[in-house]
PLY file of the C-alpha trace (Angstrom):
ply
format ascii 1.0
element vertex 75
property float x
property float y
property float z
element edge 74
property int vertex1
property int vertex2
end_header
0.00 0.00 0.00
2.85 2.37 0.70
4.18 1.92 -2.83
0.67 2.47 -4.23
0.24 5.67 -2.21
3.63 7.06 -3.21
3.39 6.04 -6.86
-0.12 7.45 -7.34
0.55 10.40 -4.98
-2.75 9.94 -3.16
-3.64 10.82 0.40
-7.08 9.33 0.93
-7.49 5.59 0.59
-10.77 3.71 0.85
-10.31 0.06 1.79
-13.00 -2.55 1.29
-12.19 -4.81 4.23
-15.49 -6.70 4.14
-15.66 -9.14 1.22
-18.79 -10.96 0.06
-20.55 -12.89 2.80
-17.64 -12.81 5.23
-18.81 -13.46 8.81
-19.03 -10.38 11.09
-16.34 -11.65 13.49
-13.87 -12.12 10.63
-14.67 -8.62 9.34
-14.06 -7.14 12.80
-10.78 -9.05 13.10
-9.62 -7.88 9.65
-10.55 -4.29 10.51
-8.66 -4.49 13.80
-5.57 -5.92 12.09
-5.68 -3.16 9.48
-5.99 -0.49 12.18
-3.16 -1.89 14.30
-0.68 -3.17 11.70
-1.23 -1.25 8.45
-2.51 2.23 9.31
0.39 3.15 11.64
2.85 2.36 8.81
1.02 4.64 6.38
0.07 7.53 8.64
3.18 9.70 8.23
3.79 9.34 4.48
2.71 12.89 3.58
3.71 14.78 6.76
3.72 18.14 4.96
-0.01 17.75 4.33
-1.16 16.60 7.79
-3.31 19.70 8.34
-4.73 19.92 4.82
-8.50 19.51 5.20
-9.61 20.64 1.74
-11.11 17.26 0.93
-12.88 16.60 4.24
-16.53 17.29 4.93
-17.31 20.59 6.68
-20.66 22.13 7.69
-22.24 24.55 5.24
-22.03 28.24 6.12
-25.80 28.56 5.54
-28.39 25.82 5.70
-30.44 25.38 2.52
-34.20 25.25 2.99
-35.72 22.27 1.14
-37.67 23.43 -1.93
-36.13 26.93 -1.95
-34.09 26.26 -5.09
-37.25 25.28 -6.99
-39.08 28.40 -5.79
-36.18 30.67 -6.82
-35.98 29.08 -10.28
-39.69 29.77 -10.91
-39.36 33.52 -10.21
0 1
1 2
2 3
3 4
4 5
5 6
6 7
7 8
8 9
9 10
10 11
11 12
12 13
13 14
14 15
15 16
16 17
17 18
18 19
19 20
20 21
21 22
22 23
23 24
24 25
25 26
26 27
27 28
28 29
29 30
30 31
31 32
32 33
33 34
34 35
35 36
36 37
37 38
38 39
39 40
40 41
41 42
42 43
43 44
44 45
45 46
46 47
47 48
48 49
49 50
50 51
51 52
52 53
53 54
54 55
55 56
56 57
57 58
58 59
59 60
60 61
61 62
62 63
63 64
64 65
65 66
66 67
67 68
68 69
69 70
70 71
71 72
72 73
73 74
């Protein structure tokens, strides 16, 4: 995974740990192994970008009222 991250120059990875009809206990075990063994090795790859939150979800400055866009388009 480290080679993949460095070669593709990516910072956000989505891992599909659950496969098919894998039993819940096996999924939990796989997730735990990933969190304890893999994630710590990958965490510091792009240290210069640790505080870059451009691609994370943030609250909207103003809440949109449902249906308001339709009403504005009609006027």
